[in-house]
N, C-alpha and C positions, 0 to 999 in steps of 0.2 A: 606591775600588773601585766598579765599575759594578754596581748592584743590579738595575736594570731597563732594558730597551731596547724601545721601542715605536714603530712607524711607523703613523700614522693614515691615513685614506682619502685625504687630500690629499698623502700621501707626506712628511709632516713627521715628523722623528724626534725623539722625546723620550727623554731619558736621566735615570735616577735614580741618583745617586751617594751614597756614604757615605765620609766621611773616617775611616779606621781609626787612623791615627797620624801625627803630624807628622814624626817622625824614626824610621822603621823601620830595622832593621839586618838584614843578611843574615848568618846564622851557620850553623854546621854542628852537627848532633847526632851524637855518636859513639855508635854502638849497640853494646851489650855483646854479644859473640859467644858461641858455644857453648864450654863448658868452664870458664866462670867465672860463679858465681852471685851474687857480691857485689862491690860497688865496690872494696873493699880488694884484690881479686885482679886488678884491671884491669892494673896496672903490674907486678905481680910474677908473673904467670902464666908458665909455662914454654913458651908458644907453642902451647898446646892450643886456642886460638881466634884468630880474627882480628876486626878492627874493620870495621864497615860505617859509612858516613857518609851522613847524611840532610840535605840542604839545607833550611833553614826560614827564615822571616822572623819576627824578634822585634819585636813591637809594644808599645812602651811604653804605660803607662796614660794617663789624661787629664791627669795632672800631669807627663807626659814622664819618668816614673820607671819603674824595672824591678821594683819591689816587687810590683805586681799586673799585670805584663805578660802578654800572651798570645802564642801562636805561630800562624802560618799554615804548614800543611804539606800535602804532596801527599795527595790524597784516598785513603783506604784505609789510611793509615799509622798512624792513632791506635789505640792499645791502652791502656786505662786501667791505671794503676799501673805502667806500664813506666818504668824508670829509664834515663836517658841522661846523657851528659856533654856539656854545651854548650861548644863551642869558640868562644871570642871572642878572636881574635887570639892573643896569647901566653898568655892566661888561659883557664881552664876551670873550670866549676862543675857539680855534679851537680843534675839536676832529676828530678821525677817527674810524669808526665802525670796530670791529675786527671779532667777531663771534656771532652766535646765541646760547644762553645758554638754553633757554626754550621757548616754545610757547604754547599758549592756543587758544581757539576759536576766541578771539578777541584781543590778545596781543602777543607781542614778548619781551622776556628779552634778552638784548644785552650787550655784553662786548665792551668796547671802550678804546681808549688810548688818553691821552691829547697830543696835538702837541705843 
């Protein structure tokens, strides 16, 4: 990720970068819609709500594991304690957003816990 971009008086450009993850993964978060207040109702609801999907980037931790992974998401989408279903190919797992770690002009880096 580019963290800084600076052009000096001689028009030389200097860039500060940060490596966030060696193997990021693009995943979808399935957002619980209106009419269902618990995960157990997601699949058994009678159609009183619909799903919304939020694209995010899953960033593994420094050991390239997902135990302490973080998420990059669109700016303004983070709401603490919100529960989502993470769609990873054929598999899905529930997560809860914990706290905002960093934010930029168009992204938020978020800590979450697996449920």
